[in-house]
Steps between C-alpha positions, in 0.01 A plus 500: 500500500780741581677419172178584316468831682865575417430425135207738508706770673777468242256518212332806650837669551597439137159621383533819701843561349355462152183701559665791682783492244770500764838498331313530168437124508143545375616712210766248402246218511246698298756583230633146480440288191376219725333670799367178653847347504647818646233512771559133583873568521434766762225311680666159535796599721280706730253214536774243562675714761167564671425128500839417650462767768149384584608137524795592722278703730248217511769248597644705785272358774578142391873553522467628855254224597712208379840630610672259742 
């Protein structure tokens, strides 16, 4: 569940970067010859990093619980 929420957070962060045109990312994607590929290239790393962070946060209680 936490990995899914991290995925969503990463996708939202990438979407906000594109919509608000921070760093002119939205402009570069709009002017690209393949805008879907360019958007996926920006979206994928954000989503994967968010998923990894969410999974790590979700596993923290288990590591403390099973430590010997």
